[in-house]
Phi, psi and omega in degrees: 000147181251098181270329183233116180262122184255153176233134179286142175247156186295147177210156181298150179300138180083007182299327181299328182293341181269006181206195182242132176283126185235136176267131183228142172232152185256349177233155181308323178233033183277175178294148182267138176237162187240136181226169179252122180256135177295145182304325184290344178291325179049054183288153176236158177301144178081358175283158179257140183225162175252126180231161179256125178246180179294340178271342184133193180290137179222152176263129178226168181249135179290130178261311182218146177238169177058040176284150178294140181300336183259023180302148186303325183286327182283325184064212181261008184289149172283154187247147174286146180279154171284130185291311182191166170287136184295131178271174177298324178293319177299316182292322178295318179293321178301315179293319179299319181289329175296317178293323177296322178295323178295320177289328182292336179301321179295321179297316179298318180299321179296318181289324177297318178294320181296326180276351177076028178275085186289336182267011184238142180221134178283137182245311187202151176229131178238138178251147173288166187297331178274355178074009184269355180216139177238134175255116184258123179257129180230160174238138182132206180241141182207119180283170180299317179295321179294325177299315180297318180297316181292320180297319180295326180281330183278326185306310180291331181283324178270351177058044178194172175289140184243132175240129183260139176227122177263122183252162180273177183296327179293315178296323178298314179297323179297318180293321183287328183072214181096195186242149176271180181293343179282350181092355179262158174304145183304135181302319184297327181268351184258317184210353182277110177281329180226154176265143180244161181295133177237138182226159176300326180304324180298319179292320180294320180297333181262007179057038178271142179304141180275006177298135182307324181292339182268340183239357184255135178275183181293342179277352182089001178251171179302141184295135178299329184291350177296339182275343190296314185252007186301314182295327177299317179293320179296317180294322182289333186262009182300326183266005182276146175289157178290158175299147181078005175288136177277135182226155174259128182232178178293341181261000180118188180285136179214185182231134180288125178249341179190178177210160175249097188297322184288331178264359181056046180236148175257145173256115188244137177259123181232131353287163183286341182232179178094184181303137183297328182294342180268355182272146178233155181254133180232155174249132179226140172300146182304326183285350184254013178237154178243123181283133182253295180206164181243135173273148178299131181266138182294162181295146179240126179275138185267339175046062180292152180232134183297151183291322181206150182242000000 
């Protein structure tokens, strides 16, 4: 989820050489951003710092220090400097604003209900360190005019400038946390800093059932975990025949309908033709079958899904 969007500001050439590139995140499993720390700060991982973002001053936690100036994530962009190491007063105010944000969610929900926005739901509210700006995260649909109406009603109640952000179902699930169908805490809320593309092809390559309950996460989208072992299956199946290939087995001539890449086994339908009720499915080790010919396989749609909305 992207809670804080940063913009690089101009700095003299070679400015990175005068400090240390530091990775900072603003949420426990949020996206990582890069800043320039003055040498005298001598920051360490897990320390808290105050940085300036496009929304204002924010408190973030150092993830990594002493990164190379040409790291792939930083590119050639100049970096904003870290304002200071967070003091006890900064941390106390940060905690107070988090609690204020939790209470503000109820206020936002009340205004959404009053305006009759049935397709919109308040998820989270974040305040800048000075308390002068609130970023309201919602899930659902909201037109430009509706945004203005909601912003006008929220500003006097929250007593600050209000910025609205509509997030997608994956980000919503990340904010809520909870457990997945595997019984473990949701990956998105536990360790995924960014969402990656997930496709139906990944499930097919792993011979996973296409039933929605088997491939859909709690967010209603394809499960992120489909990407974890996908490359392993692709590497294991490089020597496997394509589906619909005719093969000779100990049980006779058949047709490959699927395979188990991790066990190096083919699932063969025998006989390859004739009434379907007369066909049987067998498993054979890849080394015990002889490939004969391949029938043209029909087109397969990949149905890619965006990482985050």
